[in-house]
N, C-alpha and C positions, 0 to 999 in steps of 0.2 A: 956220480950215480944218478940214473932218472927215477923221479919218484912218481908214484899212482896215486891222483888224489880224487876221491869220488865226491862230486858236488851233487849231494840229494836235493835239495830245493830246484836246481836248475836242469837235473837230469842230464848233465854233461859230465863227459870223462875228460879228464886232463892228463895226459900223458908227454911230460916235457912240454913241446908247443903242439901237441896234437889234440884237437877237441873233435868230440864225437856227440852230438846231440839230436835227438829226436822232436818233432813237433805234432801237433794233433789240433785238427780245425773241425768242428760240426757246424753246419748250417742246416736248419730246418725250417719249414715254412706252412703255415696254414693261411688259406685266403678265399676269395670268391671274385668272381668276375660276371659282368653282364654279357659277354661274348658268350657265343656258342660252346667254344673250348678254350682252354687256357693257352693251347698254341696260337690262336688267333691274335693274342696279345703279346705273344713270347716270339721265341726265335732262337735263343741262346739254350746251348744242351742243357745247362744249369739253370735256367730261369725256371720260376714256379710252373709246373705242370699239372696240377692237381689241387684239390681243396686240401689235401693235406700231402707233402711231399718232402723227401728227404734230398737236398739239393746238392750237399756232398759232405761225405766224411772222408777227410782229406790226412792222410797220414804221411809224414815227411822224416828224412833223415839227412843230416847237415855235417859235413866231414871239413876241418879245417886242420892245415898244416902251416905254421907259421904265418908269412902273409904273401906266399907264393902259390899255393895250392888250394882249392876249396873244391866240393863237390855236393850234388843235392841231388835226391830221388825222392818222387812223391807218386802215391797212387790214391784215388779217389774212389769210393763206393757212393753210389746215387740211385734214386727210381726214375724210372721213366714214365711216360703219360700213361703206361699199361700197370702202372703200379709194381713194376719188377725191379730186382736190384740188378745193378751193373757196374762192374768194375772198369777202369781205366787207367793207364798209365799215363801220368800227364807230363812229367818231366823227369828226366836223367840225364844229368850231364855233369862233365869235369871243367873246372876253370883254373887256368894258370895266369897269376896275376904278377904285378911288380916286374914285369918284363921292361928291359931297358928301352927308353924312348919313350915310356909312357902307355904302354900295349898291354892288352889283356886278351887271352884268347878262351873262348868257351866252344866245347864240343860235346855231340851228343843229341838228345830231344830238349827242345827249350822254347817257351813262350817268346814270339818276336818282339824284341823292343821297337814298337810302332805305336804312335799315338799315345793318349792318356790312359788307356784301360788294360789293352791286350795283355800286356805283361805282367799285371796283377793276378793273383789267385783270387776266388771268389770271396774269400775272408777278408780281404782288402776293399772290395767293392764299398761305396758309400750309399748304394742303394741296393733294395732286393733283388733286382733284376739287372741285366747288362745294358750298356747303351745300344742304341740302335745300329749305330756305325759299328761296331764290334760283330755284332750277329748277323748284319744284313750284309756287309760288305767284306768282313774278313774271314767268316766261315760259323759255322754252327757252334763251335766251340772256340771261337775266335781262331789267331793263326799260330799254329807252332809247327817247328822245322825239326827234321830229323839232318843235322849238318854241323857246320862250324861259322863261329860268330867271332870277329875280330873288332874291339873297340880301343880306340886312341883319346885320351883326354890330357887336356893342358890347363893347369891352373895359372890364374892371373891374380892381380891384387883383391878385386872384389868380385870376380866372376871365374867363369870355368867354361871351357868348350869340349865337348864331348862327341866323336865321329864312330857310329858302329855302322858294319855292314856284315851280312850273314849271306850264306850259300847253302841250299840243301835241297831236300824235298819234304813235300808236306805228307804226313802219313796219311793212309786211305783209312777211310771209316767203312764199319761193316754196315752196308745199306738193306734195307728189308726190301724184298722182292716186289717188282710193282704188279697189283692186281691187273686181271686181263680188262682190258678197255680204260687204264688209269692213265691221266694224262702225264706227258714226260714233265719230269721234275727240272723245269729249265733255269729256275733259280738257283737250286745248287749246283748246276753245271759253271755258273758264272765264277764259283769259287777257284782259288789257286788249288790244284789238287797234283801236281809234280814238282818240277823242278822250279825253283823259285829264288829270287835275289831280292834283297831286301837292306834299306840304308835309311840312317837315322842321323840328324844333326840336332844336337841339344845345346842350347846356349843358357847359360844360368849368369844371372846378375844379384848379388846381394847389395842393395842401397846401403843396407846397415843388417846387424844381426835380427832386426825385427822385422824388416821388409825384404822379400824374395821374390825375383822375376824368374821364370822359367819359358823359353821358346823352343819349339821342338819343328823341324821340318823332316819330313817322311815320304819314301817312295817303296813299292814293291813292284816287281814285276815277274811275271812266269806263265807256265802253262795251265789251261783251264780244262773243266770237264767237256768242252766242245771239242777239244784237241787243237785249240787256237791260244790267243794269248788274253791276259786279263793285266791292265795296267793302274795302279793307284797311287795317288798322290794327296798327301794331307799337311795341314800345318795346325799346330797347338800353342794355346798360351795359356799360364797360369800365374797368377798374383797370389803371394800369402802372407799375411801378417800375424806374428806371434808375440804374444804379450810378455812372454818371457824370454824372447829371442831365441838364441840356440839351445837354452836350458828347457827341462822337459815342465809339462804342466802349463797351467794359465790357458786363458782365452786364445781363440786362434780364429782366423778368416781366410777361406780361399775364394777367389773367383777365377773362373777360366772358361775357355772356348775351344773347340775344334772345328775344321773343316775338312772333309773328304771329298776327293773327285775319284771316279772310278770309270774305265774305259773296258768294255767286255766285247772282245771279237767272238761271235757266235755263228753255229751252222745250223740252219733248221733240221730237226729231227729226222724229217720225212721228206726232205729234198735237199741234199746236198749242195746243189747249185745256188741254192737261195742263203746268203752270207750277210753279215753285215755288222756293225759296231753299235752298240748302245751305252750311251752315258749316263751317269748317276752322280748325284751329288747329296752328301748328308751333313748336317750341323747339329751341333751341340754346346750348349752353355749351361754352367752349372753355378750356384753359390752354395759353399759349406762353412757354416757358423758355429762353431764350439763356444757357447755361451756360458757354459759352467763346465767344471772340470770333467763331467761324467754325463753331459748332455750335448747332443750335436742335432743341428737342424739344417737340412738340405734342400734344394730346389734343383729342379733341371728342367731344361725345355730341348726338343730334339725335333728336327724336320728332316724327313726322307724324301728327297725329290722323285718323282714319278713321271711318267710320261704316256700320252695316249698310244695305243695300239696302231700301228698302219694299215694301210688298205688292205681288204681281205682277198684271199684268194680263192680257187675252186672249193667247195664244200665248207665255206667258212674259215679255213685255215687262216691265222692272222699271218701277214707278212714277218713280223718280227718274230723269232723264238724267244728272245728274253725282252719282255716287257715289264719293268718294275711298277709297281704301285705307288702313291702318292701316300705319306703317313705323318703324322705330328701326334707327338706326345708330351703330356706335361705330367710331371711328379713331384711329390711332396714326400719327405720321410722324416721322422723325429727317432732319435736312436738314444738309448741309455744304456752305459756301459756300468759293469761291476768288475773291478780289478782287485785281485787277492792273490798274493804271492806271484805263483807263475803262471796264473789262470787269467783271462779276461774273457768275461761273458757280456752278452749284450741282448737288449729285445728292441727292435726295431719296427715300427709302424709306418707304412706307405701308403699312399693314395695315387693310383695313375689314371689318366684320362687319355684315351687313344682315339684320335680323329683319323677316320680311314676312309677310302672311298666306298665301303660297304657301309659307313654308319659311326656313329660314336660308341665308344666302350669304357665302363667304368670299372675299375679292379682297386681291390683293397687286400694288402698283405701283412702278415703279423709274422715276423722272422724272429727266430731264436738262435744264437751263435754261443759258441764255446772254443776258447783258443787256450791252448797249453804249451808250454815251453818258451824258450828265448824269442824275443822279436827279430834278431837279426839271422833271418833265413839267408841262405847264400842265394844271391841273385846274379 
């Protein structure tokens, strides 16, 4: 006879081999910037956008049946730059695992496995704001797809190889109507916005339980807002040292970097005969050091390549409809964690310096986070 066990502390329900458990994550921030607005130093939909902001209240539900089926759905509530509440369905997918041959299939709406950050929810970020490569190259809220994803993984002696491919469509975002005379938002048109195919190859090597290496190769190809194509390729690497190896706790140290290259084929909004392709590169390097059980220090440097606009046509219209601007950012963050039973709270202080074509800007943020539930969210 199947038994029903209620696990109060973890808020999970176990019925034979079925588990259902919720998760709750809160991230709020207060801050100040020397820029004219927070949008000048932000970019991601959940980056700080006001002196006081609700970055996300994330409510999730996890389902697991044995080791062959799992599902996840989460919705987030946040405040926009006008201090108004907004609601978004971020992920809702089902996953079939343990398929013969080492395969697993995920279908529904999911954050694409590409690069170091895109597949992570806000509460898993090491910094208050997103990486520039995530917001400037993948989308205002990163890249997520309504579609299907297939992963094949093979384990070796001290290493593994995982190959992931996905196909689907990028959900449309509700855009505010442009006011009369407002410039065409060409940077947004460069993002994927329809059918898309992505691929990631992840190679992991554990020199020992204490030293881990991860190397990723990524690609994405699809339609953009110009009705043409955007092509993106990247490579990322991370080295991690853990004092206790595979056991929890202890000091840890991670260092890594990633490089993105994107080609955007565009059409001028006022002259369809004027077309071209613009390339853009982005680089990010980070260091993350847990120097005590509850203290983490992190550094991040980012560079977003720009290019000069082309020769002008009549009436001062530039030849290139898509001309990204150059940008550098340096960020330093200090995080203090507080763990109690099934909750993990944190306070994070961060300073960022942005160097843009318009000038240098300094920003300071104080972030408050609260996480409730099990750590093993379905991914």
